[in-house]
C-alpha positions as CSV (number, residue, x, y, z in Angstrom):
1,M,0.0,0.0,0.0
2,T,1.2,3.5,-0.7
3,D,0.1,6.4,1.5
4,Y,-0.4,9.6,-0.5
5,G,-1.4,11.7,2.5
6,T,-5.0,12.3,1.3
7,N,-5.6,8.7,0.2
8,V,-4.0,5.2,0.2
9,R,-3.6,3.0,-2.9
10,E,-3.2,-0.7,-2.6
11,N,-1.7,-2.6,-5.5
12,P,-2.8,-6.2,-5.3
13,H,-0.4,-9.0,-5.9
14,I,-3.0,-11.1,-7.8
15,T,-4.8,-9.3,-10.6
16,F,-8.1,-10.6,-12.0
17,G,-7.9,-11.4,-15.7
18,S,-7.9,-13.9,-18.5
19,N,-4.7,-15.7,-17.4
20,N,-6.5,-16.9,-14.2
21,L,-10.0,-17.4,-15.4
22,S,-10.0,-21.2,-14.8
23,F,-8.8,-20.6,-11.2
24,W,-11.5,-17.9,-10.4
25,L,-14.3,-19.9,-12.0
26,A,-13.3,-23.1,-10.1
27,L,-13.2,-21.1,-6.8
28,L,-16.5,-19.4,-7.5
29,L,-18.2,-22.7,-8.5
30,K,-16.9,-24.3,-5.2
31,W,-18.2,-21.2,-3.3
32,E,-21.6,-21.3,-5.0
33,G,-21.9,-25.0,-4.4
34,L,-21.7,-24.6,-0.6
35,E,-25.1,-24.4,1.1
36,D,-23.4,-23.0,4.3
37,K,-20.7,-20.6,3.2
38,T,-18.9,-21.0,6.5
39,E,-18.0,-24.5,5.4
40,M,-15.2,-23.0,3.4
41,F,-13.5,-21.8,6.6
42,D,-12.6,-25.4,7.3
43,M,-11.0,-25.9,3.9
44,S,-7.6,-25.0,2.6
45,M,-6.0,-24.7,-0.8
46,Q,-2.4,-25.4,-1.7
47,M,-0.8,-22.8,-4.0
48,I,2.6,-22.8,-5.7
49,L,4.0,-19.3,-6.1
50,H,6.6,-19.3,-8.9
51,G,9.4,-16.9,-8.1
52,T,12.4,-15.8,-10.1
53,T,14.8,-17.9,-8.1
54,K,12.6,-20.6,-6.5
55,D,9.1,-21.8,-6.1
56,L,7.2,-21.5,-2.8
57,T,4.4,-23.8,-1.7
58,V,1.9,-22.2,0.7
59,D,-1.4,-23.3,2.2
60,I,-4.2,-20.8,1.8
61,P,-6.7,-21.0,4.7
62,G,-10.4,-21.2,4.1
63,Y,-11.1,-17.7,5.3
64,A,-8.7,-16.3,2.6
65,M,-10.4,-18.5,0.0
66,A,-13.8,-17.1,1.1
67,D,-12.4,-13.6,0.8
68,M,-11.1,-14.3,-2.7
69,A,-14.5,-15.8,-3.7
70,V,-16.4,-12.8,-2.5
71,L,-14.0,-10.4,-4.3
72,G,-14.4,-12.5,-7.5
73,E,-18.2,-12.3,-7.2
74,V,-18.1,-8.5,-6.6
75,Y,-15.7,-8.0,-9.5
76,L,-17.9,-10.0,-11.9
77,S,-21.1,-8.3,-10.8
78,M,-19.6,-4.8,-11.2
79,A,-17.4,-5.3,-14.3
80,G,-18.7,-8.4,-16.0
81,M,-17.0,-11.2,-17.8
82,E,-16.0,-9.0,-20.7
83,A,-14.0,-6.8,-18.4
84,L,-12.3,-9.8,-16.8
85,M,-11.3,-11.2,-20.2
86,G,-10.0,-7.8,-21.3
87,E,-7.3,-7.8,-18.6
88,E,-4.3,-10.1,-18.8
89,G,-4.2,-10.8,-15.0
90,S,-1.8,-12.9,-12.9
91,E,-1.1,-16.4,-14.4
92,M,-2.9,-19.0,-12.3
93,T,-4.2,-22.5,-13.2
94,V,-6.1,-25.2,-11.5
95,V,-4.0,-28.3,-10.9
96,N,-6.4,-30.9,-9.4
97,K,-9.9,-30.6,-11.0
98,E,-11.3,-33.5,-8.9
99,E,-10.9,-31.3,-5.8
100,V,-11.8,-27.9,-7.4
101,G,-11.3,-25.1,-5.0
102,T,-9.0,-27.1,-2.7
103,S,-6.0,-27.3,-4.9
104,G,-4.4,-24.9,-7.3
105,T,-1.4,-22.9,-8.4
């Protein structure tokens, strides 16, 4: 985040866009499939962050997944699919489709 005195700007590390459409759709489908949204709090998702010198494997807790799902829903409802496809976005893919929403990179 950058503080400009009168406002603060946050530059997200993950940008919505066409390069991560499969990830966002898998996460949103998982979210929509839950009758009780708090069920996601008990889940986790493994992500592999590919760095310039090494890869880092992290476990994303369920509350962070829920946060991403809500942000994805808000983005799609405000901007629509066309806007999402118009941005390049951070490259992200789904690794294990049998467990959609619980595994990804």
